[in-house]
N, C-alpha and C positions, 0 to 999 in steps of 0.2 A: 015392484017398480021394474020396468023394462030397461035394461042397459043398452046404450047405443052399440050397434054392431060395427066392428072394425072393417074398414074397406079392404077387400082382397087386394086391391091395387096398392094400398098403403103398406100392407104386410109384405108384399113382393118387393116393394121399393126399399123398405127397411133392410130386408135380407140382402139386396144388392149392395147397399151401403156397407153393411157388415162384411160381406165378401170382398168388397173393394179394399177395406182396411186390412184384411188378412193377406190378400194378394200383394198389397203395397209393402207390407212387412216382409213377405216372402221374397219379393223382387229385391228389396233393399238389402236383405241379409245375403241373398245369393250373390249379388254384385259385390257386396262387402267381403264375402268369403273369397271371391275371385281376386279382388284387389289385395287382400291379405296374403295371398299366395306369392305376390311379388314383394310385399313389405316384410311381413312376419306372419306365418300361418297361425300362430297362437293369438294374433290380434283379430282374428275373425270374430265378428260380434257374438255369435252363439258360443264359440269356444271360449272366448274371454269371459263371458258371463258364467258359463259352466265352471271354469277354473276358479273363479271368485267364489261361487257357491260351494265348491269343494273345500276351499280354504276356510270358509266361514261356518261350515257344518260342524256341529259338536261331535266329539269322538264317539259317543254312544250311537248317534245316528249313522255315522260312517260305518261302524262295525255292524250295525243292523243291515245296512245296504249290502255290504260285502257278504254277510251271512245269508241273506235272502235272495240276492240277485247274482252273486258270484261275479264272474267275468263280464256279465251283462250290465254291471252297475253303471258303466259309462254311457251305453246307449239309453238306458233308462233315464239317466240324468239329463242327457241332451234332449231326449224326447219330452221330458218334463219342462225344460226351458222353452222348447219350441211350443208346447201346449199353452203355457202361461203367456208367452208372447202373442200367440194367435188369439187368445181370449182378449188380451189388452188391445190388440190391433182391431179386432171386431168392434170393440167398444169405441175406438177412435173413429172407425169408419161410420158407425152410427152417429157419432157427434158431428161428423162432417156434413150430415144431411142438413143441419140448420146453422152450424157454426164452422164453416170450412177453415177459417183462419186459425181458430183454436185447435182444430184437428191437425193442421200442419205443424203447429207448435208442439203438440203432443207427440207427433211422429219424430220430430227433431229431438225432443226430450228423451224418448225411448232409445233412440240411436245413441245419444250422448251418454246414457247410462252404460251402454256397451263400451263406448269409448273410454269412460272412466275406469271400467273394469280392465280393459286392455292396458291402460296407462298404469294401473296399480300393480301389475304383475312384476315380480322381482327382476326379470330380465328385460323389462320394457325399454323402448326407445322412443324419442319424440315422434317419429313418423308412425308409430303404432296407432295414433288417433285417426290416421287417414281412412282406414276401412270404415270407421264409424261415420265420418263426415260424408263419405260416398253413400253409405247406407241411408243416411238422412236425406240426401239430395234425391236419390233414386226413389225412396219411399214417398216423399212429397210429390214428385213428378208423377209417379204411378197412381197415387191416390187422386190427384187432380185429373189425370187423364181418364181414369175409370169413372169418376164422378160425372164427367161430361157426357158419358155414354148412357147414363141412367135416365130413363124416360121420366118426364115430369108428370105429377098428378094435377088434376084441375085445381085452380086457386082455392085457398081455404075459404074465400068469401062465398063460395057456392055451398051454403049450409044445407040446403035441401037438395042434395044430390040425387039425380034420377038414375034409374037402372041403366039408362043409356050411357051415362058417364062412365060406369064400370066397363061397359062394352067398348067404349072409346079407348080406355086405357089398355084393356087386355087384348083386344082384337082389331082395333081401329087402324087406319092407315098409318098413323104416327106411332102407335104403341108397339105393334109387332116388329117393324124394322128397328126401332130403338132397342127393344129387348134383344133382338138378334145381334145387333152391333155390340151390345154389352157382353153377351155370351162369347162372341168371337174375340173381343178384347180380353176378357177374363181368361179364355183358353190360351191366347197368345202369351199372356203374362205368365201363366202356369208353366207352359212348355219352356219359355225363355228362362224363367227362374231355375227350373230343374236342370236345363242344359248348362247354364252359367255356374250353378253350384257344383255340378259334376266336373266341369272344367277346372274350377278352383281346387277341387279335391285332388284332381290328377296333378296339377301344377305344384301342389304343396307336398308332393311325394319327396322322399329323401333325395338330396342333390347328387349324391354318389351312391351307386349301387354296391352293396357289400361284395357282390360277386366279382367286381372289378379289382379287388384288392388281392395282391399276391402275398400269401402268408410266409413268414420266415420259418425256418426249422428250429426246433428247440435245441438247447445245448446237449441234452441227453434225452432221447426219445423214450417214453415209457412203453413197456410191453402192452399189447392190446388188452383191453378189459376182458375179463373172463366171460364166458357165455352164461347168461342168466338162466334161471329155472322157469321163465315164463312159458317156454315151450312145453314143459312138463305139467305146469299148474295153470291151466287156462284162467284168465281173469286177473292174474297177479300183475302188478306194475312192471314194465320192462326194466331190466337192470340199468340200462342206459336210456334216458328219456329222449325220444325223437324230437328234433327241433320244433316241429309243428305242434307238439304236445307240451312243450315246456311252458310252465305256468307263467303268467304275467300279471302282476299286481303293482300299479303305480298310480300317480295322480295325473299323469299326462293325458289330456284329451286329444292331442295331436302329436304324432311322432315327430320329434325335432328334425328339421332339414339341415343336414350337416355336409359341407364340402370338405373332404379330408385334406384338400390342398390348402385350406385356410384354417384347419383345426390346429389348436395349440393347447397343450396342457401346461398351465401355469402353476408353479409351486412357490409359495411365498409365506408371509406371516413372520413368525419368530424363527427365522432361519439365517444361517451365515451367508448363504448365497442363493438369491432368487434364480429360479430356472424357468425357461420357456422352451418346451419340447414339442417339435412338430410331429405329425404322425409318421412321416418318413424317418425321422430320427428315432422315434420310439421303436419302429420295426427293426432298427439296426442293433438295438440293445439285447443283452442276453435274455433269451426266452426260456421259460420252463413250462412243463405240462403238469397239471394237477387234476386229480379226480375228486370233485367236490359236489356234495349235495347242498343245494340252496333252498331255503324255505322262508316263507313270509310269516311275520309275527301275527298277522291276522288269521292264520290258519287255526281253525277249531280242532279239537281232538277228533282225529279221523278225517280231517279235511283234505282238500286236493291241492293246496298251494305249496307244493314241494316237488322238486325235480332234481335229477342227477345227470351229470355229463362230465366230459373231459374238457378242461379249459387250457388255453394257451395264453401266456402273458408275461409281463415283467414284474418282478418282485417289487412291491411298494417299498419294502425296506431298502432296496438298492437306491431308489430315487431319493428317499429321505436322507440317506447317508451322503449322497452327493450334495444335497442342499445344506446339510448340517443343521439338524433340529436343535434349537437352543434349550438350555435347562429351564425347567418349569412348565414346559408344554405337556398337557395331559390329553389333548384330543387333536385329531386332524379333521378340519371342517372341509368336506368335499362338496363341490357344487357342479350341477349339471348345466347343460346349455340353456335349459328353460328356467333356470333360477332355483331349482330344488336344492336344498342343502341337507346334508346328512353328517352327523358327527360320529366319529369312530375313536374308541380309546387308543391312545398312542401305542400302548403295549401290544395290542392286537395287530398292529401294522409293522411292528419292529421285532417281534419274536420269531421263532422258527416255524410258525404255522404256514409261512409263505403266502401271505395275502397278495393278491395279484391286481395289476392293471391289465385286465384281460382284453385281448383283441380277437379271440376266436373261441368257439365252443363246438364240440363234436366234430372237430376237423375242418370247420368252415368259419369264415369271417363272421363276426357277430351279426345276426339279423338286426335290421333297424329297430324292430320292436323290443329287442333285448339289449339295446345300448350302443349300437354302432356309432362311432368307430372304436370306442374304448369305454370300459366300465370297471368298477371295482368288484372284486369277489373276495370275501374274507371268511375263511373256514371257521366254523364254530359260532358265527354271529348271524342273527336274523338279518334279512335284507335291509330293514329300515335303519340299521346302523352300520352296515358294512358292504353294501352292494349298489353303490350309486351308478345309475345308467347315464349315458351320454355325457361322460365325465369331461370337465374342462378346467377344473381348478382344485388345488389342494392347499389349504391354509393351516399352518401350524399355529395353534392357539390354545386357549384354555376354556373349560366349561363355564367358568365364571365370566369370561369376556364375551363369549359368543354362544348363542343357542340356535341349534338347527331346527328345521321345520317340525320334526316330530317331538323334539325336546320342548318346544314352545307349547305343544299340546299335551304335555305331561306324560309322555311315554317314557319308558325306562331308558337309562343311559347306556348300560353295558350290552344288553341284548343278547346274552349268552343262550344258545340253543338248548332247550330242555330235551331229555331223553323221551322218545315217543315210539309207539308201535301202532300200526294201522292194519285193520282187516280189509283186504281188497276183495276177497272172495271167500265165502258166498256173499251174494248181495243181501243187504238188510231187507227183511220182510218178504223175502222170496220163499217159494215153496219147492222142496226137494223130496225125492223119494227116499225111503229108508235104505240104509246101506252105507257104503263107503262115500264120504264127502270130503273133498280136499279143502281145508281151511288154509288160506295163505295171505301174505301181505308183505309189508316192508317195515323196518325199524331203523331208527337213526339216533345217533348221539355224537355229532361231529366233534372232533378232537379226541374223543374218548373211545369211539368204536362200540360195537355191539358184541357182547359176550354170550348172551342167552336170550331166547324168546320163549315164553310160556303161554299156553292157551288153556282156558277153562270153559267147560260146558255147564251152564247153570251154576250151582254151588258145589260142583264136584271138585276133585283134586286138580292141581295145576299140572298140565302135561307139557313136557319139553318138546319144542318144535325143532324140525330140521332146518339148519341155516343154509342159505345159498352161498354163492362165491363171495370171497372177501375182497372188496375194492379199496380197502384202507380205512383208517379211522375217520376220515372226513367224508366217507361215502356210506350211503344207506346199505342195509343188508336185507335181502329177501329171505323169507322163511315160509315153511308150510308144515301142516300136521294133518294126517288122515284120520278122520273121525268116523266111527261106526255109528251112524245116526239112527236113532229110534224115533218112532212116531211121537208127535206132540209139538208143542211150542217151546223153543229152546233159546236161551241167551248165551251168546258166545262172547268171551272177553279175552283180550290179549294184554300182555305186559312184557317189558324188556328189561334186561340188566346190561348196564354199559360195561365198557372194558375195564373200568376200575373196580367192578364188583358192586356198584351202587344200583339198587333196584329202583326202577321208575316209580315215582310217587303216584298214589291213587287219589291224592288230594285234587279236587276239581278246581280249576282256575280258568277264567276267561282270557282271551288273547290280550286285552288291555290290563296292565300296561307293559308286561314283560313276556308275553307268550302263554299259550294255553297249556294246561297240564291235566292229567287224569288218565285212567285206563279207557281204551276204546272198546265199546260193546255194541253188538248188533243182535237183533232177534230174527230167527228163521223158523219156518214152519216145515215140519217133516210129515208127509202123509202119502 
């Protein structure tokens, strides 16, 4: 049985309708992104949906994404949201071919899903729905306009269509100009959407540039950090991490836009006296410098999510003493401008480890991506319990009364950093010539310090590595050992002993729920 052949004109027309749907969605989201820059950047349709997806994603999936995509996890997520939206929009465009009213309803519905996502954010405001409303209006208008430019096929009643009718659609006087008009319109929408989206991205930039802030001097300036051994051992992590290389792991799809003139740190909850501290007031308070290594709980054994620098800030302990924390409080619930909440054990913020409300790192105001204008830094704790960025609120409370973002997702409460050592050089699976090969890396055990690092080749004896300069118990330690390499495939393993004499455990554990553990090993080829 011979199947009827699909008209080439019909195929081209269907494609135009699908493209119209995609471009309508792109135009709507671009204008919505622009409007969000004036309302709330996080209310941008794509960003709002992306943030909601992050919150709803199960922990194992999140860990898989961090492990496989690293710092590219956010672009991958936003790209996935855009792809799904494009597929849905193409379907809506195809529906508009025969049921334009239904297609318009679907466009509005798609935009309202983004609006609901924006409204559901912890720090949302009533006007956060506006970008979604604008997205819906622009999407419907764009789809209607592009539909009007699509050339019509001959009426369905012409059952026995002659070859001349195909020619009339494809090359006739009415077909070619109509197709050209559609292409011009589609190109215009594409360029306009790209331009408006880029403008929205620019306008959503931080309201105050960190470089405009004049930093106060610490009460007592620390001596400069010692020179690291990275100049002697190529490939080893720098002793002090450059700002541009400092790791960033958080859930924020857009960096909060904060005007320091309006920024206030509120301290409340179970305290004797509630405090509201402006940024200018914060800068007048006694400042201290601290050399601290900060690492993420999502860091796998041997992973990259750890960095070290000198911080400048106010002791959290001093602020809590001014507020007067009441008896029975066991956690401080900190909150960021975008609504992220983190719980920190009260003891970690009131003991002599000197947890900070930091305003600077590496001698410069906090970069926007690292928490400008102020963030928490708590020595000895992973970032997910002690390093709130874009800080705006501290609440004295209890774990029984309030659960933070990560606590709700069954992560550990205390978040104490585990002793770890990492091989930075040589690179895993790389090939080297026989002879002297420098093996080097970093080790850390915040609050305890590093006493010893040992390296093992295959199943041989543990060899004591040479330690780099000492930056204090809260700072990582560089190390190296020169190996007389012989031909073959070799496994290199490292382990550390902390300042208390406790040997790093070899028991392997995943990052969830309280941080990874185990010895770091790599394989190298010598030939």
